[in-house]
C-alpha positions as a Markdown table, in Angstrom:
| # | Residue | x | y | z |
|---|---|---|---|---|
| 1 | Unk | 0.0 | 0.0 | 0.0 |
| 2 | Unk | 1.4 | 3.4 | -1.0 |
| 3 | Unk | -0.6 | 6.5 | 0.0 |
| 4 | Unk | 0.1 | 9.9 | -1.6 |
| 5 | Unk | -1.6 | 13.3 | -1.3 |
| 6 | Unk | -1.2 | 16.6 | -3.1 |
| 7 | Unk | -1.9 | 19.5 | -0.7 |
| 8 | Unk | -2.5 | 21.9 | -3.6 |
| 9 | Unk | -2.5 | 22.1 | -7.4 |
| 10 | Unk | 0.4 | 24.2 | -8.8 |
| 11 | Unk | -0.2 | 27.9 | -8.2 |
| 12 | Unk | -0.7 | 28.7 | -11.9 |
| 13 | Unk | -3.7 | 26.4 | -11.9 |
| 14 | Unk | -5.5 | 28.2 | -9.1 |
| 15 | Unk | -7.6 | 31.3 | -8.6 |
| 16 | Unk | -5.0 | 33.0 | -6.4 |
| 17 | Unk | -2.0 | 32.2 | -8.6 |
| 18 | Unk | -0.1 | 30.5 | -5.8 |
| 19 | Unk | 0.2 | 27.1 | -4.3 |
| 20 | Unk | -0.1 | 28.7 | -0.8 |
| 21 | Unk | -2.9 | 30.5 | 1.0 |
| 22 | Unk | -5.8 | 28.6 | -0.3 |
| 23 | Unk | -7.4 | 29.5 | -3.7 |
| 24 | Unk | -9.4 | 27.1 | -5.7 |
| 25 | Unk | -8.7 | 25.0 | -8.8 |
| 26 | Unk | -9.6 | 26.9 | -11.9 |
| 27 | Unk | -12.6 | 25.5 | -13.7 |
| 28 | Unk | -14.4 | 23.8 | -10.8 |
| 29 | Unk | -17.9 | 25.3 | -10.1 |
| 30 | Unk | -17.6 | 28.8 | -8.8 |
| 31 | Unk | -13.9 | 29.2 | -9.7 |
| 32 | Unk | -13.6 | 30.9 | -13.1 |
| 33 | Unk | -10.1 | 32.1 | -14.0 |
| 34 | Unk | -8.8 | 34.3 | -16.8 |
| 35 | Unk | -6.1 | 31.7 | -17.5 |
| 36 | Unk | -8.8 | 29.1 | -18.4 |
| 37 | Unk | -9.9 | 25.7 | -17.1 |
| 38 | Unk | -7.1 | 23.7 | -15.4 |
| 39 | Unk | -9.1 | 20.7 | -14.2 |
| 40 | Unk | -7.8 | 18.3 | -16.8 |
| 41 | Unk | -4.3 | 19.7 | -16.5 |
| 42 | Unk | -4.3 | 19.0 | -12.8 |
| 43 | Unk | -5.6 | 15.5 | -13.4 |
| 44 | Unk | -2.8 | 14.9 | -15.9 |
| 45 | Unk | -0.3 | 16.3 | -13.4 |
| 46 | Unk | -1.5 | 13.8 | -10.7 |
| 47 | Unk | -1.5 | 10.9 | -13.2 |
| 48 | Unk | 2.1 | 11.8 | -14.2 |
| 49 | Unk | 3.1 | 11.8 | -10.5 |
| 50 | Unk | 1.7 | 8.3 | -10.2 |
| 51 | Unk | 3.5 | 7.1 | -13.3 |
| 52 | Unk | 6.9 | 8.5 | -12.0 |
| 53 | Unk | 6.5 | 6.3 | -8.9 |
| 54 | Unk | 5.4 | 3.4 | -11.1 |
| 55 | Unk | 8.6 | 3.7 | -13.2 |
| 56 | Unk | 10.6 | 3.6 | -10.0 |
| 57 | Unk | 8.9 | 0.3 | -9.0 |
| 58 | Unk | 6.4 | 1.8 | -6.5 |
| 59 | Unk | 2.7 | 1.3 | -7.1 |
| 60 | Unk | 0.6 | 4.1 | -5.7 |
| 61 | Unk | -2.6 | 2.6 | -4.3 |
| 62 | Unk | -4.3 | 5.6 | -2.8 |
| 63 | Unk | -4.2 | 9.1 | -4.4 |
| 64 | Unk | -5.5 | 12.3 | -2.7 |
| 65 | Unk | -5.8 | 15.6 | -4.4 |
| 66 | Unk | -6.8 | 17.8 | -1.5 |
| 67 | Unk | -5.6 | 18.5 | 2.1 |
| 68 | Unk | -7.8 | 20.3 | 4.6 |
| 69 | Unk | -9.8 | 22.1 | 1.8 |
| 70 | Unk | -11.8 | 23.9 | 4.5 |
| 71 | Unk | -8.6 | 25.6 | 5.9 |
| 72 | Unk | -6.5 | 28.3 | 4.3 |
| 73 | Unk | -2.8 | 27.9 | 5.3 |
| 74 | Unk | 0.4 | 29.8 | 4.6 |
| 75 | Unk | 1.9 | 26.6 | 3.2 |
| 76 | Unk | 0.6 | 24.6 | 0.2 |
| 77 | Unk | -3.2 | 24.6 | 0.4 |
| 78 | Unk | -6.3 | 24.6 | -1.8 |
| 79 | Unk | -9.9 | 25.2 | -0.9 |
| 80 | Unk | -12.8 | 23.1 | -2.1 |
| 81 | Unk | -16.3 | 22.4 | -1.2 |
| 82 | Unk | -18.1 | 19.1 | -1.8 |
| 83 | Unk | -19.5 | 20.0 | -5.2 |
| 84 | Unk | -16.2 | 21.2 | -6.4 |
| 85 | Unk | -14.5 | 18.0 | -5.2 |
| 86 | Unk | -17.1 | 15.9 | -6.9 |
| 87 | Unk | -16.6 | 17.8 | -10.1 |
| 88 | Unk | -12.9 | 17.1 | -10.1 |
| 89 | Unk | -13.2 | 13.4 | -9.0 |
| 90 | Unk | -15.2 | 12.7 | -12.2 |
| 91 | Unk | -12.3 | 14.1 | -14.3 |
| 92 | Unk | -9.5 | 12.5 | -12.2 |
| 93 | Unk | -11.2 | 9.0 | -12.3 |
| 94 | Unk | -11.5 | 9.1 | -16.1 |
| 95 | Unk | -7.9 | 10.3 | -16.4 |
| 96 | Unk | -6.5 | 7.5 | -14.2 |
| 97 | Unk | -8.6 | 5.0 | -16.2 |
| 98 | Unk | -7.3 | 6.3 | -19.5 |
| 99 | Unk | -3.7 | 6.0 | -18.3 |
| 100 | Unk | -4.2 | 2.4 | -17.0 |
| 101 | Unk | -3.6 | 3.6 | -13.5 |
| 102 | Unk | -6.7 | 2.0 | -11.9 |
| 103 | Unk | -4.7 | 0.7 | -8.9 |
| 104 | Unk | -4.4 | 4.3 | -7.8 |
| 105 | Unk | -7.8 | 4.7 | -6.2 |
| 106 | Unk | -9.0 | 8.2 | -5.2 |
| 107 | Unk | -9.0 | 9.4 | -1.5 |
| 108 | Unk | -11.1 | 12.4 | -0.5 |
| 109 | Unk | -11.1 | 14.9 | 1.1 |
| 110 | Unk | -8.8 | 15.2 | 4.2 |
| 111 | Unk | -11.2 | 17.8 | 5.8 |
| 112 | Unk | -10.1 | 19.6 | 9.0 |
| 113 | Unk | -12.9 | 17.8 | 10.8 |
| 114 | Unk | -15.5 | 15.0 | 10.7 |
| 115 | Unk | -18.5 | 17.3 | 10.3 |
| 116 | Unk | -17.2 | 19.0 | 7.1 |
| 117 | Unk | -16.1 | 15.7 | 5.7 |
| 118 | Unk | -19.6 | 14.3 | 6.1 |
| 119 | Unk | -20.9 | 17.4 | 4.1 |
| 120 | Unk | -18.3 | 16.8 | 1.3 |
| 121 | Unk | -19.0 | 13.1 | 1.2 |
| 122 | Unk | -22.8 | 13.8 | 0.8 |
| 123 | Unk | -22.1 | 16.1 | -2.1 |
| 124 | Unk | -20.0 | 13.4 | -3.8 |
| 125 | Unk | -22.7 | 10.8 | -3.2 |
| 126 | Unk | -25.4 | 13.2 | -4.6 |
| 127 | Unk | -23.3 | 13.5 | -7.7 |
| 128 | Unk | -23.3 | 9.7 | -8.0 |
| 129 | Unk | -19.5 | 9.5 | -7.6 |
| 130 | Unk | -19.2 | 7.6 | -4.3 |
| 131 | Unk | -18.1 | 4.5 | -6.3 |
| 132 | Unk | -15.1 | 6.5 | -7.6 |
| 133 | Unk | -13.6 | 6.7 | -4.1 |
| 134 | Unk | -11.2 | 4.2 | -2.6 |
| 135 | Unk | -11.2 | 5.8 | 0.8 |
| 136 | Unk | -13.0 | 8.6 | 2.6 |
| 137 | Unk | -10.4 | 10.6 | 4.6 |
| 138 | Unk | -10.8 | 13.0 | 7.4 |
| 139 | Unk | -8.8 | 14.8 | 10.1 |
| 140 | Unk | -10.2 | 15.6 | 13.5 |
| 141 | Unk | -8.9 | 19.1 | 14.4 |
| 142 | Unk | -12.1 | 21.1 | 14.0 |
| 143 | Unk | -14.5 | 18.2 | 14.9 |
| 144 | Unk | -13.9 | 14.6 | 16.0 |
| 145 | Unk | -15.7 | 11.4 | 14.8 |
| 146 | Unk | -19.1 | 11.5 | 16.3 |
| 147 | Unk | -21.1 | 8.8 | 14.4 |
| 148 | Unk | -20.3 | 6.4 | 11.5 |
| 149 | Unk | -20.3 | 8.0 | 8.1 |
| 150 | Unk | -23.1 | 6.8 | 5.8 |
| 151 | Unk | -20.9 | 5.1 | 3.2 |
| 152 | Unk | -19.7 | 1.7 | 2.0 |
| 153 | Unk | -16.3 | 3.1 | 1.2 |
| 154 | Unk | -13.5 | 2.6 | 3.8 |
| 155 | Unk | -13.2 | 5.5 | 6.2 |
| 156 | Unk | -9.9 | 6.7 | 7.5 |
| 157 | Unk | -8.9 | 9.3 | 10.1 |
| 158 | Unk | -5.8 | 10.1 | 8.2 |
| 159 | Unk | -4.3 | 12.8 | 10.4 |
| 160 | Unk | -4.6 | 13.3 | 14.1 |
| 161 | Unk | -2.5 | 14.8 | 16.9 |
| 162 | Unk | -2.5 | 17.2 | 19.9 |
| 163 | Unk | -1.4 | 20.5 | 18.4 |
| 164 | Unk | -1.9 | 22.5 | 21.6 |
| 165 | Unk | -0.5 | 20.6 | 24.6 |
| 166 | Unk | 3.1 | 21.2 | 25.6 |
| 167 | Unk | 5.4 | 18.2 | 25.0 |
| 168 | Unk | 4.6 | 15.4 | 27.3 |
| 169 | Unk | 5.8 | 11.8 | 27.5 |
| 170 | Unk | 3.1 | 10.7 | 30.0 |
| 171 | Unk | 1.0 | 7.6 | 29.7 |
| 172 | Unk | -1.7 | 9.0 | 32.0 |
| 173 | Unk | -1.8 | 12.4 | 33.6 |
| 174 | Unk | -5.4 | 13.2 | 34.5 |
| 175 | Unk | -6.6 | 12.4 | 31.0 |
| 176 | Unk | -4.4 | 15.0 | 29.3 |
| 177 | Unk | -4.9 | 15.5 | 25.5 |
| 178 | Unk | -1.4 | 14.2 | 24.9 |
| 179 | Unk | -1.5 | 11.2 | 27.2 |
| 180 | Unk | -0.8 | 7.7 | 25.8 |
| 181 | Unk | -4.0 | 6.4 | 27.4 |
| 182 | Unk | -6.0 | 9.2 | 25.8 |
| 183 | Unk | -4.9 | 8.1 | 22.4 |
| 184 | Unk | -5.4 | 4.4 | 23.0 |
| 185 | Unk | -9.0 | 5.3 | 23.8 |
| 186 | Unk | -9.3 | 7.7 | 20.8 |
| 187 | Unk | -8.4 | 4.9 | 18.5 |
| 188 | Unk | -10.9 | 2.6 | 20.2 |
| 189 | Unk | -13.7 | 5.2 | 19.9 |
| 190 | Unk | -12.9 | 5.8 | 16.2 |
| 191 | Unk | -12.7 | 2.1 | 15.2 |
| 192 | Unk | -15.4 | 0.6 | 17.4 |
| 193 | Unk | -17.9 | 3.4 | 17.7 |
| 194 | Unk | -17.5 | 5.2 | 14.4 |
| 195 | Unk | -16.6 | 2.7 | 11.8 |
| 196 | Unk | -13.0 | 4.0 | 11.1 |
| 197 | Unk | -10.8 | 1.5 | 9.3 |
| 198 | Unk | -7.5 | 3.4 | 9.3 |
| 199 | Unk | -6.1 | 5.8 | 12.0 |
| 200 | Unk | -2.9 | 7.8 | 11.4 |
| 201 | Unk | -0.9 | 10.1 | 13.6 |
| 202 | Unk | 0.3 | 13.4 | 12.0 |
| 203 | Unk | 4.0 | 13.3 | 12.6 |
| 204 | Unk | 6.3 | 10.6 | 13.9 |
| 205 | Unk | 9.5 | 12.5 | 14.5 |
| 206 | Unk | 10.1 | 16.3 | 14.9 |
| 207 | Unk | 12.6 | 18.8 | 16.3 |
| 208 | Unk | 12.0 | 20.3 | 19.8 |
| 209 | Unk | 10.1 | 23.3 | 18.2 |
| 210 | Unk | 7.2 | 23.7 | 18.3 |
| 211 | Unk | 7.3 | 22.1 | 21.7 |
| 212 | Unk | 3.9 | 20.5 | 21.3 |
| 213 | Unk | 2.5 | 16.9 | 21.3 |
| 214 | Unk | 2.1 | 16.8 | 17.5 |
| 215 | Unk | 5.0 | 14.3 | 17.3 |
| 216 | Unk | 5.5 | 10.9 | 18.8 |
| 217 | Unk | 9.3 | 11.2 | 19.1 |
| 218 | Unk | 11.1 | 14.5 | 19.9 |
| 219 | Unk | 14.7 | 14.7 | 18.6 |
| 220 | Unk | 17.3 | 17.3 | 19.4 |
| 221 | Unk | 20.1 | 17.5 | 16.9 |
| 222 | Unk | 22.0 | 20.0 | 19.2 |
| 223 | Unk | 22.4 | 17.4 | 21.9 |
| 224 | Unk | 22.0 | 14.2 | 19.8 |
| 225 | Unk | 19.2 | 13.0 | 22.2 |
| 226 | Unk | 15.6 | 12.0 | 21.7 |
| 227 | Unk | 12.5 | 11.3 | 23.8 |
| 228 | Unk | 9.7 | 9.0 | 23.1 |
| 229 | Unk | 6.1 | 9.9 | 24.0 |
| 230 | Unk | 3.9 | 7.1 | 25.5 |
| 231 | Unk | 1.5 | 7.9 | 22.6 |
| 232 | Unk | 3.8 | 5.8 | 20.4 |
| 233 | Unk | 3.2 | 2.7 | 22.6 |
| 234 | Unk | -0.6 | 3.3 | 22.6 |
| 235 | Unk | -0.4 | 3.1 | 18.8 |
| 236 | Unk | 1.9 | 0.1 | 19.0 |
| 237 | Unk | -0.6 | -1.9 | 21.0 |
| 238 | Unk | -3.0 | -1.4 | 18.1 |
| 239 | Unk | -1.0 | -1.3 | 14.9 |
| 240 | Unk | 1.5 | -4.1 | 15.6 |
| 241 | Unk | -1.3 | -6.7 | 16.1 |
| 242 | Unk | -4.3 | -5.4 | 14.1 |
| 243 | Unk | -2.9 | -5.6 | 10.6 |
| 244 | Unk | -4.2 | -4.4 | 7.2 |
| 245 | Unk | -7.1 | -6.4 | 6.1 |
| 246 | Unk | -8.2 | -7.4 | 9.6 |
| 247 | Unk | -11.9 | -7.6 | 10.3 |
| 248 | Unk | -13.5 | -6.5 | 13.6 |
| 249 | Unk | -15.5 | -9.2 | 15.3 |
| 250 | Unk | -18.0 | -9.0 | 18.1 |
| 251 | Unk | -16.7 | -8.8 | 21.7 |
| 252 | Unk | -18.3 | -8.3 | 25.0 |
| 253 | Unk | -16.8 | -5.6 | 27.3 |
| 254 | Unk | -17.0 | -6.4 | 31.1 |
| 255 | Unk | -17.4 | -3.6 | 33.6 |
| 256 | Unk | -14.3 | -1.4 | 33.8 |
| 257 | Unk | -12.8 | -2.6 | 30.5 |
| 258 | Unk | -13.3 | -1.6 | 26.8 |
| 259 | Unk | -12.7 | -4.6 | 24.6 |
| 260 | Unk | -12.3 | -4.8 | 20.8 |
| 261 | Unk | -11.5 | -8.0 | 18.8 |
| 262 | Unk | -10.2 | -8.5 | 15.3 |
| 263 | Unk | -9.5 | -11.4 | 13.0 |
| 264 | Unk | -6.4 | -10.9 | 10.9 |
| 265 | Unk | -5.9 | -12.3 | 7.4 |
| 266 | Unk | -3.5 | -14.8 | 8.9 |
| 267 | Unk | -6.3 | -16.2 | 11.0 |
| 268 | Unk | -4.9 | -14.8 | 14.2 |
| 269 | Unk | -7.3 | -13.3 | 16.6 |
| 270 | Unk | -6.3 | -10.0 | 18.3 |
| 271 | Unk | -8.2 | -8.8 | 21.4 |
| 272 | Unk | -7.5 | -5.3 | 22.8 |
| 273 | Unk | -8.5 | -4.5 | 26.3 |
| 274 | Unk | -8.3 | -1.0 | 27.9 |
| 275 | Unk | -9.0 | -0.5 | 31.6 |
| 276 | Unk | -11.1 | 2.6 | 32.2 |
| 277 | Unk | -10.4 | 2.9 | 35.9 |
| 278 | Unk | -7.5 | 2.8 | 38.4 |
| 279 | Unk | -8.0 | -0.8 | 39.4 |
| 280 | Unk | -6.5 | -3.8 | 37.7 |
| 281 | Unk | -9.1 | -6.1 | 36.1 |
| 282 | Unk | -8.9 | -9.8 | 35.5 |
| 283 | Unk | -10.1 | -10.7 | 32.0 |
| 284 | Unk | -11.3 | -14.0 | 30.5 |
| 285 | Unk | -11.5 | -14.5 | 26.7 |
| 286 | Unk | -13.5 | -17.3 | 25.2 |
| 287 | Unk | -13.7 | -17.6 | 21.4 |
| 288 | Unk | -17.2 | -18.5 | 20.2 |
| 289 | Unk | -17.1 | -21.4 | 17.8 |
| 290 | Unk | -13.4 | -22.1 | 18.4 |
| 291 | Unk | -10.7 | -22.6 | 20.9 |
| 292 | Unk | -7.4 | -20.9 | 21.5 |
| 293 | Unk | -4.3 | -23.1 | 21.0 |
| 294 | Unk | -1.8 | -20.4 | 22.2 |
| 295 | Unk | -1.7 | -16.9 | 23.4 |
| 296 | Unk | 0.7 | -13.9 | 23.8 |
| 297 | Unk | 0.0 | -10.6 | 25.5 |
| 298 | Unk | 1.6 | -7.2 | 25.5 |
| 299 | Unk | 1.0 | -4.3 | 27.9 |
| 300 | Unk | 1.4 | -0.5 | 27.9 |
| 301 | Unk | 0.9 | 1.6 | 31.0 |
| 302 | Unk | 2.8 | 4.0 | 33.1 |
| 303 | Unk | 5.7 | 1.6 | 33.5 |
| 304 | Unk | 5.5 | -0.6 | 30.4 |
| 305 | Unk | 6.0 | 0.1 | 26.7 |
| 306 | Unk | 4.1 | -2.5 | 24.7 |
| 307 | Unk | 6.0 | -5.2 | 26.6 |
| 308 | Unk | 5.3 | -8.9 | 26.9 |
| 309 | Unk | 3.1 | -9.8 | 29.9 |
| 310 | Unk | 1.6 | -12.9 | 31.3 |
| 311 | Unk | -1.5 | -14.6 | 29.9 |
| 312 | Unk | -2.7 | -18.1 | 30.6 |
| 313 | Unk | -4.4 | -20.7 | 28.5 |
| 314 | Unk | -6.8 | -23.2 | 30.1 |
| 315 | Unk | -7.4 | -26.7 | 28.8 |
| 316 | Unk | -10.8 | -25.6 | 27.3 |
| 317 | Unk | -9.1 | -22.8 | 25.3 |
| 318 | Unk | -10.1 | -19.9 | 27.6 |
| 319 | Unk | -7.5 | -17.1 | 27.8 |
| 320 | Unk | -7.0 | -15.2 | 31.0 |
| 321 | Unk | -4.9 | -12.2 | 31.8 |
| 322 | Unk | -4.9 | -9.0 | 33.9 |
| 323 | Unk | -5.4 | -5.5 | 32.5 |
| 324 | Unk | -3.6 | -3.0 | 34.8 |
| 325 | Unk | -5.5 | 0.1 | 35.9 |
| 326 | Unk | -5.4 | 2.8 | 33.2 |
| 327 | Unk | -3.6 | 0.3 | 31.0 |
| 328 | Unk | -4.0 | -1.4 | 27.7 |
| 329 | Unk | -3.3 | -5.1 | 27.0 |
| 330 | Unk | -3.3 | -6.7 | 23.6 |
| 331 | Unk | -3.9 | -10.5 | 23.5 |
| 332 | Unk | -2.8 | -12.3 | 20.3 |
| 333 | Unk | -4.2 | -15.8 | 19.6 |
| 334 | Unk | -2.2 | -17.1 | 16.7 |
| 335 | Unk | -4.8 | -19.5 | 15.4 |
| 336 | Unk | -8.3 | -20.3 | 16.8 |
| 337 | Unk | -9.0 | -24.0 | 16.2 |
| 338 | Unk | -12.6 | -24.9 | 15.3 |
| 339 | Unk | -14.5 | -26.9 | 17.9 |
| 340 | Unk | -15.1 | -30.6 | 17.0 |
């Protein structure tokens, strides 16, 4: 899987003549330019971009043409509403098809927030173009996921972070916006409650400035040192063991624990358990219609960083383990054997 995203068309294709500070693509509804209609040229530009990667042996599978179209930034940015996005999607889809680049499906629209992305998606659906999307993509800065989007297309939260809190490496500090536990729960809410199938952090590594939680690892080239935020390990408990292509399966959550379960393409079952309170909770896992033959478990909390922990397997295939207070444990059952 190779994801790419253009934050803006080249400036000469836009109403403001620059790739920065917003502006719209010339030719979309409501964006007339004296220089003419640049929609096809932008589609050709993106197709050429995909081809260059293809020639280098890299197959682009997901192609985005907007980034935060509801926000005007001093860096590369381009504004668009849902009708304008739909208008261009029709042209881009035909261009990719004509260039035999059908593996490069279209992502849209990387909105600043969930609410605006719903509006843009509805406009695309009303235009009859939902089927041209490979993924619906949103950020969560102006509004977070609040209910599942009404679409059969995979939905991704493609950029998230805490832009405001000062740098913190804490796992749990009274539920702070940058806490590791906060993000373990944010992923849970997105995936389990709001139908999100992909969840990406904004920036993995960054210099000390700005001194915020927008990165997972803070490096300082002046001192050749680095610090790792506990948020990294919250993501590890999810992403290491819930792999691309996994399907979420039903799971019951006992009091004090949030539980989510997934079946990976390998056949392995992954069960993620997050303790909501300060007390440790004993957890029993029983697979309906099957039995566990082995189990591994990994814990993150104030003192552990996605480290192996103890889990037991009974003769009847029941898995037992302990979830520490304010902690997350991921149980991996390599293969669930069918009951005779």
